[in-house]
C-alpha positions in Angstrom: 0.0 0.0 0.0 1.3 3.5 -0.9 1.2 5.9 2.0 0.6 9.7 1.8 4.2 10.3 3.0 5.6 8.4 0.0 6.4 5.2 1.8 5.1 1.8 1.0 3.5 -0.7 3.4 3.7 -4.4 2.5 1.7 -7.0 4.3 2.7 -10.7 4.5 0.9 -13.6 5.9 2.2 -17.1 6.9 0.7 -20.0 8.7 2.4 -22.2 11.3 5.7 -20.3 11.6 7.6 -19.6 14.8 9.7 -16.7 13.5 10.2 -14.4 10.5 12.9 -12.4 8.8 13.3 -10.0 5.9 16.3 -8.9 3.8 17.1 -5.7 2.0 20.0 -5.0 -0.4 19.6 -2.9 -3.5 22.1 -4.9 -5.6 20.5 -8.3 -5.1 19.8 -10.3 -8.3 16.8 -12.6 -8.2 17.0 -16.1 -9.6 13.8 -18.2 -9.5 13.0 -21.9 -9.8 10.4 -24.4 -8.7 10.2 -27.8 -7.1 6.8 -29.3 -7.6 4.5 -26.6 -6.1 7.2 -24.9 -4.1 8.4 -21.5 -5.4 12.1 -20.9 -5.0 13.6 -17.4 -4.9 17.3 -16.9 -4.6 18.5 -13.4 -3.7 22.1 -13.3 -4.7 24.9 -10.8 -4.9 25.9 -9.9 -8.5 29.5 -11.2 -8.0 28.0 -14.6 -6.9 25.3 -14.8 -9.6 27.1 -17.4 -11.7 27.1 -19.7 -8.6 23.3 -19.5 -8.3 22.6 -22.7 -10.2 24.7 -24.6 -7.7 22.6 -23.3 -4.8 19.4 -24.2 -6.7 20.5 -27.7 -7.6 21.4 -28.5 -4.0 18.2 -27.0 -2.7 15.9 -28.9 -5.1 17.8 -32.1 -4.3 17.2 -31.5 -0.6 13.5 -30.9 -1.2 13.2 -34.1 -3.0 15.3 -36.1 -0.5 13.4 -34.9 2.6 10.0 -35.4 0.8 11.1 -39.1 0.4 12.7 -39.7 3.7 10.9 -37.4 6.2 7.8 -35.5 4.9 6.7 -33.1 2.2 7.8 -29.4 2.7 4.6 -27.8 3.9 5.1 -24.1 2.8 4.4 -22.6 -0.7 7.8 -21.0 -1.0 11.4 -20.9 0.2 13.7 -17.9 -0.1 17.5 -18.2 -0.1 19.6 -15.1 0.6 23.2 -15.0 -0.4 24.7 -11.8 1.1 27.6 -9.9 -0.3 31.1 -10.3 1.4 30.5 -7.3 3.7 27.3 -8.8 4.8 28.5 -12.3 5.6 27.6 -12.0 9.2 24.0 -12.2 8.3 24.6 -15.5 6.5 24.3 -19.0 7.7 20.9 -18.6 9.5 17.5 -20.1 9.3 14.0 -18.8 9.6 10.7 -20.3 8.4 10.5 -20.0 4.6 13.8 -18.0 4.5 17.4 -19.0 4.9 20.7 -17.2 4.6 23.8 -18.8 3.1 27.3 -17.7 2.1 30.1 -18.2 -0.4 33.0 -16.5 -2.1 33.7 -15.5 -5.6 35.6 -18.2 -7.5 34.5 -21.1 -5.3 35.8 -24.2 -7.2 33.2 -26.7 -8.3 35.0 -29.4 -6.5 34.7 -27.6 -3.1 31.0 -27.9 -2.2 30.8 -26.0 1.1 28.2 -23.6 -0.3 26.0 -26.6 -1.2 26.4 -28.1 2.2 25.5 -24.8 3.8 22.3 -24.3 1.8 21.3 -27.9 2.6 22.1 -27.4 6.3 20.0 -24.3 6.6 17.1 -25.7 4.6 16.9 -28.8 6.8 16.3 -26.4 9.7 12.9 -25.8 8.1 12.1 -29.3 9.4 14.1 -29.4 12.6 13.6 -26.3 14.6 11.1 -24.7 12.2 8.3 -27.3 11.9 9.5 -29.6 14.8 10.0 -26.6 16.9 12.5 -27.6 19.6 14.2 -25.0 21.8 17.4 -24.2 20.0 18.9 -22.4 23.0 18.0 -24.9 25.8 18.6 -28.0 23.7 20.7 -27.0 20.7 21.7 -30.5 19.9 18.0 -31.4 19.2 18.0 -29.3 16.0 21.7 -28.9 15.0 22.5 -32.6 15.5 19.5 -33.7 13.4 20.2 -31.1 10.8 23.9 -32.0 10.5 22.9 -35.7 10.2 20.6 -35.0 7.3 23.1 -32.6 5.7 25.5 -35.5 5.6 23.0 -37.8 4.1 21.8 -35.4 1.5 25.2 -34.1 0.3 26.6 -37.6 0.2 23.6 -38.8 -1.8 23.7 -35.8 -4.2 27.4 -35.7 -5.0 28.6 -39.3 -4.3 29.5 -41.1 -1.1 33.3 -40.7 -1.5 34.0 -37.1 -2.5 30.8 -35.3 -1.8 32.2 -32.1 -0.1 35.7 -32.0 -1.5 36.8 -33.4 -4.8 39.9 -31.6 -6.1 43.3 -32.5 -7.4 42.5 -36.2 -7.1 41.8 -35.9 -3.4 38.5 -35.9 -1.7 36.3 -36.7 1.3 32.6 -36.8 2.0 30.4 -34.7 4.3 29.9 -37.5 6.8 33.7 -37.9 7.2 34.0 -34.2 7.9 31.3 -34.3 10.6 32.9 -37.3 12.2 36.4 -35.8 12.1 35.1 -32.7 13.9 33.8 -35.0 16.7 36.8 -37.4 16.9 39.4 -34.7 17.0 37.9 -32.8 19.9 40.6 -31.5 22.2 38.9 -33.0 25.3 35.9 -35.3 24.6 35.2 -35.5 28.3 34.8 -31.7 28.6 31.1 -31.8 29.0 27.8 -33.5 28.0 25.8 -32.7 24.9 22.4 -32.4 26.6 22.7 -29.1 28.3 21.7 -25.5 27.5 23.6 -23.7 24.7 25.1 -21.0 26.9 27.1 -23.6 28.9 29.3 -24.4 25.8 32.6 -22.7 25.0 33.8 -21.5 21.6 36.2 -24.5 21.7 33.6 -27.3 22.1 30.2 -26.1 20.9 30.6 -27.2 17.3 31.7 -30.8 18.0 29.4 -31.3 20.9 26.2 -29.6 19.5 26.6 -30.4 15.8 29.0 -33.3 15.2 28.6 -35.6 18.1 24.8 -35.9 18.0 24.9 -36.2 14.2 27.5 -39.0 14.5 25.3 -40.6 17.1 22.3 -40.5 14.8 24.5 -41.9 12.0 25.6 -44.7 14.3 22.0 -45.6 15.1 21.3 -45.5 11.4 24.1 -47.9 10.6 22.9 -50.3 13.4 19.2 -50.4 12.5 19.3 -49.7 8.8 18.0 -46.9 6.7 14.4 -48.1 6.4 14.0 -48.4 10.2 15.8 -45.1 10.7 13.5 -43.3 8.3 10.5 -44.8 10.0 11.8 -43.6 13.4 12.4 -40.1 12.2 9.1 -39.9 10.3 7.3 -41.0 13.5 9.1 -38.3 15.5 8.3 -35.7 12.8 4.6 -36.5 12.5 4.1 -36.7 16.2 5.8 -33.4 17.0 5.4 -31.2 13.9 4.2 -27.7 14.8 4.7 -28.5 18.4 7.6 -28.0 20.9 9.3 -31.3 21.7 12.2 -31.8 24.2 15.0 -34.2 24.1 13.0 -36.6 26.3 10.3 -36.7 23.7 12.6 -37.9 21.0 14.1 -40.5 23.3 10.6 -41.8 24.0 10.0 -42.2 20.2 13.4 -43.8 19.8 12.7 -46.3 22.6 9.3 -47.0 21.2 10.4 -47.8 17.7 13.5 -49.8 18.8 11.4 -52.1 20.9 8.7 -52.4 18.3 11.2 -53.3 15.5 13.9 -55.3 17.2 14.5 -57.8 20.0 14.8 -56.3 23.5 18.5 -57.0 23.9 19.5 -55.2 20.7 17.0 -52.4 21.3 18.4 -51.8 24.8 22.0 -51.7 23.5 21.1 -49.2 20.8 19.1 -47.0 23.1 21.8 -47.1 25.8 24.4 -46.1 23.2 22.3 -43.1 22.2 21.6 -42.0 25.8 25.2 -42.4 26.8 26.4 -40.3 23.9 24.0 -37.4 24.6 23.8 -37.6 28.4 27.3 -38.4 29.4 30.9 -37.3 28.6 32.6 -40.6 28.0 35.1 -41.9 25.4 34.4 -44.9 23.2 37.6 -46.4 21.9 38.4 -50.0 21.1 41.7 -51.1 19.7 43.4 -54.2 18.3 46.8 -54.3 20.1 48.5 -57.4 18.7 48.2 -60.6 16.8 50.3 -63.7 17.8 50.6 -66.9 15.8 52.5 -69.8 17.3 52.8 -73.6 17.1 52.3 -75.3 20.5 54.5 -78.1 21.6 53.3 -81.5 20.7 51.2 -83.2 23.4 53.1 -85.4 25.9 51.6 -87.6 28.6 48.7 -89.9 29.3 45.3 -88.7 28.2 41.8 -90.1 28.5 38.7 -90.0 30.6 39.4 -93.3 32.4 42.0 -96.1 32.7 40.3 -98.1 30.0 40.6 -95.2 27.5 44.0 -93.9 28.4 46.3 -93.1 25.5 50.0 -92.1 25.6 51.4 -89.3 23.5 55.2 -89.1 23.3 55.5 -85.3 22.5 56.9 -85.9 19.0 55.7 -84.3 15.8 54.1 -80.9 15.3 51.7 -79.5 17.8 48.5 -77.5 17.3 48.5 -74.0 15.8 47.3 -71.2 18.1 46.5 -67.6 17.1 45.7 -64.9 19.6 44.2 -61.5 18.9 44.7 -59.0 21.7 41.9 -56.4 22.1 41.6 -53.5 24.5 39.0 -51.0 25.6 40.8 -47.7 25.9 37.8 -45.6 27.0 35.3 -45.9 29.8 32.3 -46.3 27.5 31.3 -49.9 27.2 29.6 -51.1 23.9 29.5 -54.5 22.2 31.7 -54.8 19.1 32.3 -57.1 16.2 35.7 -58.3 15.2 36.5 -59.5 11.7 39.5 -61.9 11.7 41.2 -62.7 8.4 43.4 -65.8 7.9 46.4 -66.5 5.7 44.3 -68.6 3.3 42.1 -65.6 2.5 39.1 -66.7 4.6 37.6 -64.7 7.4 35.4 -65.1 10.4 33.3 -62.6 12.5 33.6 -62.7 16.3 31.7 -60.7 18.9 32.9 -59.2 22.1 30.7 -57.6 24.8 33.4 -55.0 25.3 33.2 -55.1 29.1 36.7 -56.1 30.0 39.6 -53.7 29.7 41.5 -56.3 27.8 40.2 -59.3 25.9 41.8 -62.2 23.9 40.3 -64.1 21.0 42.1 -67.5 20.9 41.8 -69.6 17.7 43.1 -73.2 17.5 43.9 -75.4 14.5 43.3 -72.8 11.8 45.6 -71.0 9.3 47.6 -68.1 10.7 45.7 -64.9 11.4 47.1 -62.0 9.3 44.6 -59.2 10.2 41.9 -58.3 12.7 39.5 -55.4 12.5 37.0 -54.1 15.1 33.7 -52.9 13.7 34.6 -53.8 10.1 31.6 -52.0 8.6 32.3 -48.8 10.6 28.9 -48.9 12.1 30.1 -47.4 15.4 31.0 -43.9 14.2 31.3 -42.8 17.8 34.5 -44.8 18.2 37.0 -42.0 18.7 39.9 -43.6 16.7 39.3 -45.7 13.7 43.1 -46.1 13.1 43.5 -48.4 16.1 40.5 -50.5 15.1 42.6 -52.7 12.8 45.9 -54.5 12.9 47.6 -56.4 10.2 50.8 -58.5 9.8 50.8 -57.8 6.0 50.3 -54.0 5.4 49.0 -53.0 2.0 51.2 -50.3 0.5 49.0 -49.7 -2.5 47.1 -46.7 -1.0 50.4 -45.1 0.0 51.7 -45.3 -3.5 48.4 -44.0 -4.9 48.6 -40.8 -2.8 52.3 -40.4 -3.4 51.7 -40.6 -7.2 49.0 -38.0 -7.0 51.2 -35.6 -4.9 54.1 -36.2 -7.4 51.8 -35.4 -10.3 50.7 -32.0 -8.9 54.1 -31.0 -7.7 55.5 -31.8 -11.2 52.8 -29.7 -12.8 53.4 -26.8 -10.4 57.1 -26.8 -11.0 56.5 -27.0 -14.8 54.2 -24.0 -14.6 56.7 -22.0 -12.5 59.4 -22.7 -15.0 57.6 -20.5 -17.5 57.9 -17.5 -15.1 61.7 -17.8 -14.7 
């Protein structure tokens, strides 16, 4: 509406929102797109305009992914604001139907941080926007869920191996980045995740609020499978959309679905793992310490259950083979683990350990020599602080080392070749 004093009054109406925001910048360029019946508007700085299609592609993929795995986006529009460099402090925020992102001019196509940012902020439409938990009192309840889905979406959109970085022959995925932020914490016992946001420091808020709960959810995902994980999250979403759940409400849904879909022992283990991760400041770390292969002395003496069945063995010849795998629990967090044992003839067997003792030995008789052992071979337990000590081998594979050395040599050679033209 035009006012007598020359100003304009604009009226906006939105249903089922907990917040709102608006943005003004005279140099914004508008790029528009659609996903089904959702209108997409990208307000982007002129110097970033050529990057607009990257934002739009990632956003539409996120809309499709969440529609399939959680629920349909309920609003008629979504606005993405990409501020100029001098306005970056307004970036990386979420509001119902509007998110702010950020990038830099010249962002290489193989570095997809801008895509991960737009996906992260969009997922907040679901967790904190629609499922309106308190982002100050229980920050993990939205940031952990959002980071977990950011990892899933980016890895699905750009490939599971090099989704966030794919440059010069090197790469890693979004989930690896999240887990690395968690596993490289300076002090993982510094505090628990389930506490108000104002109790965190600048040093630990990112790994404890974002990365640890996301890695926890990913661990639950790996243990129960994607189908059951989606059902769990869909149940939580449908039950608490447009309401204000607390952490206890999600844990109630988690417990309900686990006991409905799995046997009680497995359900209890998974639930306890989740609760320990969120409610306690413990370290989960299991390691393979050693592998010993030996031939025992030949049996010597009298053997048998009674005098009528006694046999005498003289101690000559070759005795039985015995292999011993030495395992240790290096943290105070107890969790069952699987151990994959590989033999010299190429066969393998899977063993289980309840993880309770500080040290444990797997003893194997009369089989080929053990050449390798790996705890959690499928990397289901992402909460294990150190994957490097999860495996031990007597025959290291040097191929990966040569692979990365060749890549490094190639790029150094090209760099020196380019520099030679300047001399």
